[in-house]
MDTraj code that builds the backbone (N, CA, C; nanometers):
import mdtraj as md
import numpy as np

residues = "MET ALA CYS ALA ASP LEU ASP VAL ALA MET GLY ASP ALA ALA ALA SER ILE SER ARG VAL ALA ILE ASP ARG GLY ARG VAL GLY GLN TRP ASN VAL PRO ALA TRP ALA PRO VAL GLY ASN ARG ALA VAL GLY ALA ILE GLN ASP ARG GLN THR ALA LYS ILE ASP GLY LEU ARG GLN GLU GLN ALA ALA ILE ASP ALA ALA ARG LYS ARG ARG CYS ARG".split()
xyz = np.array([
    [4.7990, 16.8645, 13.0215],
    [4.6794, 16.8737, 12.9415],
    [4.6173, 16.7350, 12.9260],
    [4.4897, 16.7328, 12.9183],
    [4.4184, 16.6075, 12.8966],
    [4.4277, 16.5687, 12.7490],
    [4.3976, 16.4431, 12.7214],
    [4.4057, 16.3925, 12.5844],
    [4.3130, 16.4697, 12.4906],
    [4.1962, 16.5028, 12.5373],
    [4.1023, 16.5779, 12.4538],
    [4.1581, 16.7170, 12.4212],
    [4.2219, 16.7796, 12.5190],
    [4.2823, 16.9110, 12.4950],
    [4.3967, 16.9018, 12.3950],
    [4.4749, 16.7950, 12.4058],
    [4.5844, 16.7750, 12.3108],
    [4.5301, 16.7520, 12.1692],
    [4.4199, 16.6797, 12.1599],
    [4.3582, 16.6570, 12.0292],
    [4.3105, 16.7887, 11.9679],
    [4.2507, 16.8725, 12.0493],
    [4.2040, 17.0030, 12.0018],
    [4.3227, 17.0893, 11.9592],
    [4.4291, 17.0880, 12.0385],
    [4.5484, 17.1663, 12.0052],
    [4.6109, 17.1166, 11.8746],
    [4.6101, 16.9855, 11.8535],
    [4.6646, 16.9294, 11.7296],
    [4.5816, 16.9757, 11.6105],
    [4.4500, 16.9752, 11.6241],
    [4.3630, 17.0216, 11.5175],
    [4.3804, 17.1702, 11.4888],
    [4.3966, 17.2486, 11.5939],
    [4.4184, 17.3926, 11.5762],
    [4.5497, 17.4202, 11.5032],
    [4.6541, 17.3449, 11.5397],
    [4.7830, 17.3629, 11.4738],
    [4.7737, 17.3248, 11.3262],
    [4.7043, 17.2164, 11.2969],
    [4.6885, 17.1738, 11.1575],
    [4.6098, 17.2773, 11.0776],
    [4.5064, 17.3333, 11.1371],
    [4.4273, 17.4358, 11.0689],
    [4.5113, 17.5608, 11.0440],
    [4.5945, 17.5965, 11.1389],
    [4.6805, 17.7140, 11.1223],
    [4.7816, 17.6920, 11.0103],
    [4.8388, 17.5722, 11.0051],
    [4.9340, 17.5407, 10.8981],
    [4.8655, 17.5520, 10.7627],
    [4.7473, 17.4971, 10.7518],
    [4.6735, 17.5031, 10.6250],
    [4.6418, 17.6464, 10.5856],
    [4.5991, 17.7258, 10.6815],
    [4.5629, 17.8644, 10.6544],
    [4.6841, 17.9438, 10.6035],
    [4.7983, 17.9261, 10.6695],
    [4.9185, 18.0000, 10.6286],
    [4.9671, 17.9500, 10.4930],
    [4.9588, 17.8197, 10.4678],
    [5.0020, 17.7657, 10.3386],
    [4.9143, 17.8184, 10.2256],
    [4.7852, 17.8284, 10.2480],
    [4.6952, 17.8842, 10.1465],
    [4.7297, 18.0306, 10.1206],
    [4.7546, 18.1061, 10.2264],
    [4.7922, 18.2467, 10.2102],
    [4.9239, 18.2595, 10.1337],
    [5.0197, 18.1718, 10.1638],
    [5.1485, 18.1744, 10.0936],
    [5.1278, 18.1484, 9.9448],
    [5.0384, 18.0574, 9.9114],
    [5.0092, 18.0301, 9.7715],
    [4.9439, 18.1488, 9.7026],
    [4.8569, 18.2182, 9.7730],
    [4.7929, 18.3372, 9.7150],
    [4.8953, 18.4461, 9.6874],
    [4.9885, 18.4630, 9.7791],
    [5.0915, 18.5649, 9.7610],
    [5.1770, 18.5294, 9.6392],
    [5.2056, 18.4028, 9.6199],
    [5.2861, 18.3596, 9.5063],
    [5.2186, 18.3854, 9.3725],
    [5.0884, 18.4027, 9.3718],
    [5.0153, 18.4266, 9.2480],
    [4.9935, 18.5742, 9.2188],
    [5.0440, 18.6600, 9.3026],
    [5.0281, 18.8030, 9.2796],
    [5.0994, 18.8421, 9.1509],
    [5.0359, 18.9257, 9.0725],
    [5.0973, 18.9819, 8.9527],
    [5.1547, 19.1181, 8.9891],
    [5.2850, 19.1220, 9.0020],
    [5.3518, 19.2460, 9.0395],
    [5.3791, 19.3244, 8.9108],
    [5.3413, 19.4513, 8.9053],
    [5.3644, 19.5292, 8.7840],
    [5.5133, 19.5480, 8.7561],
    [5.5466, 19.5602, 8.6303],
    [5.6867, 19.5747, 8.5898],
    [5.7492, 19.7029, 8.6430],
    [5.6679, 19.8063, 8.6645],
    [5.7217, 19.9329, 8.7122],
    [5.7536, 19.9307, 8.8615],
    [5.7227, 19.8213, 8.9311],
    [5.7526, 19.8083, 9.0740],
    [5.8707, 19.7123, 9.0917],
    [5.9940, 19.7627, 9.0791],
    [6.1106, 19.6737, 9.0809],
    [6.1300, 19.6008, 9.2138],
    [6.0833, 19.6563, 9.3206],
    [6.1002, 19.5934, 9.4514],
    [5.9860, 19.4956, 9.4793],
    [5.8851, 19.4952, 9.3957],
    [5.7674, 19.4122, 9.4183],
    [5.7978, 19.2647, 9.4287],
    [5.8831, 19.2136, 9.3398],
    [5.9151, 19.0709, 9.3438],
    [5.9920, 19.0342, 9.4698],
    [6.0797, 19.1234, 9.5145],
    [6.1520, 19.0967, 9.6393],
    [6.0571, 19.0988, 9.7579],
    [5.9589, 19.1875, 9.7538],
    [5.8606, 19.1951, 9.8623],
    [5.7786, 19.0668, 9.8678],
    [5.7376, 19.0168, 9.7522],
    [5.6616, 18.8915, 9.7477],
    [5.7466, 18.7785, 9.8037],
    [5.8729, 18.7740, 9.7661],
    [5.9627, 18.6708, 9.8180],
    [5.9812, 18.6805, 9.9682],
    [5.9906, 18.8029, 10.0178],
    [6.0071, 18.8226, 10.1627],
    [5.8824, 18.7772, 10.2378],
    [5.7651, 18.8076, 10.1838],
    [5.6411, 18.7654, 10.2480],
    [5.6321, 18.6129, 10.2484],
    [5.6655, 18.5505, 10.1358],
    [5.6613, 18.4037, 10.1287],
    [5.7617, 18.3413, 10.2250],
    [5.8809, 18.3999, 10.2365],
    [5.9804, 18.3474, 10.3304],
    [5.9315, 18.3571, 10.4741],
    [5.8669, 18.4687, 10.5074],
    [5.8141, 18.4865, 10.6432],
    [5.7043, 18.3845, 10.6721],
    [5.6184, 18.3591, 10.5729],
    [5.5122, 18.2613, 10.5914],
    [5.5686, 18.1193, 10.6002],
    [5.6736, 18.0905, 10.5251],
    [5.7387, 17.9597, 10.5341],
    [5.7981, 17.9388, 10.6730],
    [5.8598, 18.0429, 10.7268],
    [5.9150, 18.0338, 10.8620],
    [5.8035, 18.0112, 10.9646],
    [5.6903, 18.0753, 10.9442],
    [5.5771, 18.0569, 11.0358],
    [5.5259, 17.9134, 11.0284],
    [5.5186, 17.8584, 10.9080],
    [5.4755, 17.7193, 10.8917],
    [5.5727, 17.6249, 10.9611],
    [5.7025, 17.6506, 10.9479],
    [5.8015, 17.5659, 11.0149],
    [5.7834, 17.5698, 11.1666],
    [5.7575, 17.6872, 11.2218],
    [5.7334, 17.6988, 11.3654],
    [5.6075, 17.6246, 11.4081],
    [5.5034, 17.6343, 11.3272],
    [5.3793, 17.5627, 11.3592],
    [5.3997, 17.4115, 11.3507],
    [5.4806, 17.3670, 11.2561],
    [5.5096, 17.2228, 11.2461],
    [5.5871, 17.1739, 11.3670],
    [5.6797, 17.2560, 11.4173],
    [5.7527, 17.2188, 11.5387],
    [5.6575, 17.2113, 11.6577],
    [5.5661, 17.3059, 11.6660],
    [5.4665, 17.3047, 11.7731],
    [5.3788, 17.1797, 11.7626],
    [5.3405, 17.1462, 11.6406],
    [5.2577, 17.0282, 11.6181],
    [5.3339, 16.9008, 11.6560],
    [5.4624, 16.8965, 11.6267],
    [5.5431, 16.7802, 11.6627],
    [5.5525, 16.7655, 11.8146],
    [5.5635, 16.8777, 11.8857],
    [5.5687, 16.8729, 12.0321],
    [5.4351, 16.8237, 12.0888],
    [5.3256, 16.8695, 12.0311],
    [5.1940, 16.8238, 12.0761],
    [5.1787, 16.6749, 12.0491],
    [5.2252, 16.6303, 11.9322],
    [5.2166, 16.4890, 11.8965],
    [5.2986, 16.4031, 11.9929],
    [5.4162, 16.4509, 12.0293],
    [5.4996, 16.3765, 12.1241],
    [5.4303, 16.3667, 12.2605],
    [5.3667, 16.4739, 12.3032],
    [5.2948, 16.4717, 12.4310],
    [5.1768, 16.3765, 12.4237],
    [5.1075, 16.3749, 12.3102],
    [4.9936, 16.2811, 12.2923],
    [5.0421, 16.1375, 12.2991],
    [5.1564, 16.1098, 12.2380],
    [5.2077, 15.9717, 12.2384],
    [5.2480, 15.9287, 12.3790],
    [5.2988, 16.0220, 12.4592],
    [5.3380, 15.9883, 12.5962],
    [5.2184, 15.9667, 12.6862],
    [5.1161, 16.0495, 12.6726],
    [5.0061, 16.0499, 12.7688],
    [4.8836, 15.9696, 12.7250],
    [4.8600, 15.9641, 12.5963],
    [4.7340, 15.9050, 12.5485],
    [4.7626, 15.7791, 12.4669],
    [4.6729, 15.6865, 12.4766],
    [4.6885, 15.5639, 12.3975],
    [4.5622, 15.5314, 12.3285],
])
top = md.Topology()
chain = top.add_chain()
for i, resn in enumerate(residues, 1):
    res = top.add_residue(resn, chain, resSeq=i)
    for name in ("N", "CA", "C"):
        top.add_atom(name, md.element.get_by_symbol(name[0]), res)
traj = md.Trajectory(xyz[None], top)
């Protein structure tokens, strides 16, 4: 990939991380009714899945950054 393509990929990864983090925060603010006993576990499961997605995106971003450091100056 060219340096410009790597820059675009880095920006896309950063935007994706931000988008998922904002969604994770919204899920954390959900008011689960008391009559839904599984609701809190569901919210936790959704947040855990989004955290895992963020970790994967950060790894992807780190790989792009390493490629940028090797190829571009």
